[in-house]
FIVEX-236704 format. One record per residue (C-alpha): residue in one letter; x, y, z. Coordinates in pm, whole numbers, always signed. Last residue first. Layout:
N
{r "A" {X Y Z}}
...
***
This chain:
71
{r "D" {-9154 +5044 -1186}}
{r "L" {-8970 +5289 -959}}
{r "K" {-8946 +5034 -676}}
{r "E" {-8800 +4778 -915}}
{r "K" {-8535 +5027 -1030}}
{r "A" {-8431 +5089 -666}}
{r "K" {-8400 +4714 -608}}
{r "E" {-8180 +4687 -917}}
{r "K" {-7951 +4965 -792}}
{r "R" {-7937 +4811 -444}}
{r "Y" {-7830 +4474 -589}}
{r "E" {-7576 +4636 -820}}
{r "Y" {-7417 +4824 -528}}
{r "D" {-7416 +4515 -305}}
{r "F" {-7255 +4306 -580}}
{r "D" {-6992 +4572 -647}}
{r "R" {-6918 +4596 -274}}
{r "S" {-6883 +4217 -250}}
{r "A" {-6657 +4210 -553}}
{r "D" {-6442 +4486 -404}}
{r "K" {-6421 +4301 -71}}
{r "M" {-6325 +3978 -250}}
{r "K" {-6061 +4164 -450}}
{r "D" {-5918 +4311 -131}}
{r "G" {-5901 +3965 +29}}
{r "A" {-5724 +3827 -277}}
{r "D" {-5476 +4114 -266}}
{r "R" {-5410 +4055 +105}}
{r "A" {-5362 +3682 +46}}
{r "A" {-5124 +3750 -244}}
{r "D" {-4927 +4001 -37}}
{r "E" {-4903 +3758 +256}}
{r "V" {-4788 +3478 +24}}
{r "K" {-4526 +3701 -137}}
{r "N" {-4407 +3818 +204}}
{r "A" {-4371 +3458 +319}}
{r "A" {-4167 +3375 +7}}
{r "A" {-3937 +3672 +67}}
{r "K" {-3895 +3576 +432}}
{r "A" {-3810 +3217 +336}}
{r "G" {-3558 +3336 +78}}
{r "A" {-3393 +3567 +331}}
{r "K" {-3374 +3286 +586}}
{r "I" {-3222 +3049 +329}}
{r "K" {-2967 +3312 +226}}
{r "D" {-2874 +3374 +588}}
{r "G" {-2827 +3000 +645}}
{r "A" {-2602 +2975 +339}}
{r "D" {-2396 +3269 +463}}
{r "E" {-2369 +3110 +808}}
{r "I" {-2251 +2782 +652}}
{r "D" {-1991 +2967 +443}}
{r "R" {-1869 +3152 +752}}
{r "E" {-1838 +2824 +944}}
{r "V" {-1641 +2674 +656}}
{r "E" {-1408 +2975 +655}}
{r "S" {-1357 +2952 +1032}}
{r "T" {-1277 +2580 +1003}}
{r "P" {-994 +2638 +755}}
{r "K" {-1067 +2515 +406}}
{r "V" {-917 +2184 +300}}
{r "K" {-703 +2180 -11}}
{r "Y" {-741 +1880 -234}}
{r "K" {-475 +1696 -432}}
{r "T" {-312 +1555 -123}}
{r "E" {+57 +1530 -68}}
{r "K" {+275 +1256 +82}}
{r "K" {+72 +971 -54}}
{r "I" {+104 +640 +126}}
{r "E" {+134 +336 -101}}
{r "M" {+0 +0 +0}}
***
């Protein structure tokens, strides 16, 4: 069995690996926050559209009722 004196790969110092792991964690957190914000925005927009549709329905209903009273 032959023992190699040199390796082909350089190993990063522990502090550099820790920094890379922290950076990856920060990127994951930022991505999760961005996704949560998108979901919140979509839910808010959907809620606003439902309110608008409800208002439009109420307005049309009252308008039709007013026409019926005039007839």
